N, C-alpha and C positions, 0 to 999 in steps of 0.2 A: 740181797745186796743192792739191787736197784729196782725201785718200783715207780713206774710212771702211770698216773691215773688221769684220764680225760684231759690230756695236754692239748691246749689250743694256742697257737701263735699266729697272729695276723700281721700282715704288712699293709698299712693303709686301711681303708674302710671295707674293702671288698675282696682282699686276697688272703685266704687262710693257708698259710704255708704248712701248718700242722693242724689237723682237724680231729679233735676228740680221740687222741691216741692213748692207748693203755697197753702196757706190757710189763713183764717182770723178768729180771735177770738174777739168777741165783748164784751163790758161790760155786765155782767150778765150771760155770758156763762159758763156752765160746760162742757168743751170740752174734750171728751175722745179720746185718741190716741192709737190705738191697732195694733198689728202685731206680727209675730213670733219673737223669739229671733234672733237678728242680722238684723232685718228689717230696722233699722235706727231710731228708736224711741229715744233712749238715745242720739245719735249724734245730732238729731234735738233739743232736749231739751237743751243740753249743748251749742249749737250754739246760741239759743235764749237767754240763760242766760249770754252770753258774755264770756264764758270761753273756747270756742273752735272756732278757725278761720275757714273760709270756702272759697272755691275757687270762687264762684260767687253767685249772688242773693242779695237780701236785706231783712233785718229784722228790723221792726220798732215797738217800744213799745210806745204807746200813742203818735204816730206821730214822735218819735225821733229815729234816726238810732243807732243800737247797735254798729256799727263800727265807726261812726262819733262822737257820743256822748254817750259813754258807761256808764259814771258815772251817767248821768241823767236818763238813762234807768234803771240802777241797783237800783236806789233809789225807783223805782216803782215796783221792782220785788222781789219775794222770790223764792228761788230754793232749793229743797230738792232732792238729788240724791237717788238712790235705796239703797245705803249703806252709810248713813251719817257718815262723818268722823269728829267727834267732838274732842275738846281738853280734853283729858281724865284726865289731871292733875287738871282740874278745877271742882268745884262743879257745880251742875245744875244751881243754882241761880247766881253763878259767870259768867257762860257762857251766861245766858240770859241777864244779865246786860251788858256784853261785846257786845253782838249783839245790844242791845238797844242803847249803846253809839255810835256804828258805824252809826246807822241810825238817831241819834240825837233825840231819843224819850225822852220826859221830864220825870222827876222823878215820877210825879203824874200819867201820862199816863202809864208808864211801870209798876208801882205797881198795877194799876187797871187791866191791861191786863194780867200780869203774874198771878195774883190771879184768874181771870176769867178762863183762859185756863188751868192753873195747877190744879185748883179745878175740872174742867170738865174732865180732863184726869187722875184724881186721882194721881197726882204727887206731890202735895204740901208737904206731909210729907217726900218726898225723895229728895227735891231740895238741901238740904245741904250735900247729899252724893256725893262722887267723881264720875264723869261720868264714869271713868274706872271701877268702881265697879257695874255699872248698866247693866242690861240685854239688849239684842238687842231691845226688845219692849220698854223698858224704854228710851233708847237712841233715838228711833224713836219718842217717845212722846216729848222729850226735843227738838228735831229738829223741830217738828211741832209747838211747842209753840214759838220757836225762829223765825220761818217763819211768824207767825201771829202777832208778837209783834209790827211791825211798820205799820200795816194796809196796806199791799201792794195792788196795783191795779191789779197786775198779779201774780198769783201763779203757778209755774212750779213744778210739782211733778212727780217723776219717781217711779212708783210702790208704791204709798203711803200706801196701805193697807197691804203690806207684813210685817209680824212681829207684827201687831197690834192684840190684842185680840178682840173678837166680840163687846164688849162694847165700846172700844176705836175707833173701826172702825165706829160704829154707831154715836159716838160723832163727829168724823171727818166729816162724811157726813152731819150732822146737821149744823156744822160750815160752810161747803162749801156752803150750801144752804143759810144760813144767810148772809154770806159775798157777795154772788152774788146778793141777793136782795138789797144790799147797793151799788152795782155798780162795785164790783171787778169781776175778771174772773179767772177761773181755766183752765189750759191746762195740762193734766196729762196722763201718760201712765199707762196701766193696762192690766193684763192677766185675770182678774176676770170679765168676760163678763156679768155675771148676775148683778154685781154692776154697770157696765157702762150702761147697758140697762135701769136700774131703775133710775140712778142718772143723767145721761148726757142729755142735750137737743140737743147736737151736737156730731158728731162722725167722726173720720177720720181713714181709714184703709190703712196701708202701707205695701208693700211687696218688698223686695230687693231694698229698697231705693226709690221706686216710689209710689206715692199716687194713690190708685186704687178706692177709694170711699171717699166722704166727704160731709157733709152737716147736715141738721136737722135730728135728730134720726129717727123720724117717716117716713120721706121721703126716707131716705137711706135704711132702713130695710123693709119698707112696711109691709106686713102681716107676714113676717117671723120673727123668733127670731134672735137676734143679733148673737148668736152662729151659727145658720144655715147659715146666710148670710156670716159670716166671713169664715166659712169652704168652702163654695161654691166659694167665690171670691178668696181666697188664693190658692185654689186648681187649679183653671183654669186661673188665671191671669198670 
């Protein structure tokens, strides 16, 4: 589903935000990406989403290159940054229909999916409100619904649980599991290690742009907790 090979991204002449990073996300994976602030998580996600250029390496989504065939890749992707920037002059339903139009989602499919996800996130009564009047958590829910509306194969989420209330976070985790059973994959960053340990089947740990551990959750962490492993690796790497 996603193959990253030897990705390197520099800022200026001497700062490598991502340094020779390689990993693979398979269909059905819930792949957690963890690291300290500034470790290179957001830079990696933005490069995979095709909104940030990079110096070297390759990124392929479902076998297609993000640099050579970006439109084909983006058809298969949904990306939500850590602070979604929505069109605040639109209502929630106008924004969701706008996104559905971009991805060519039929009227019947969009109506069904909007109802499903808006009901689940308890947003249906608020979809006619202007986005600018919504709280951060409500905007996050609208962004999540917009990401799910075209049934993407690969979902890229940057700190998706920040700003969500406990019920909405539980709902998101349930949808992540459901979509992965149907062949989609999630690659997401998080600082909430307890959630990552329970939810993810695979994990990658990055420090100063370099990947220091990656693979199946149980094999990477062994008998230790993910928190213990993370602290040990990031302290000594």
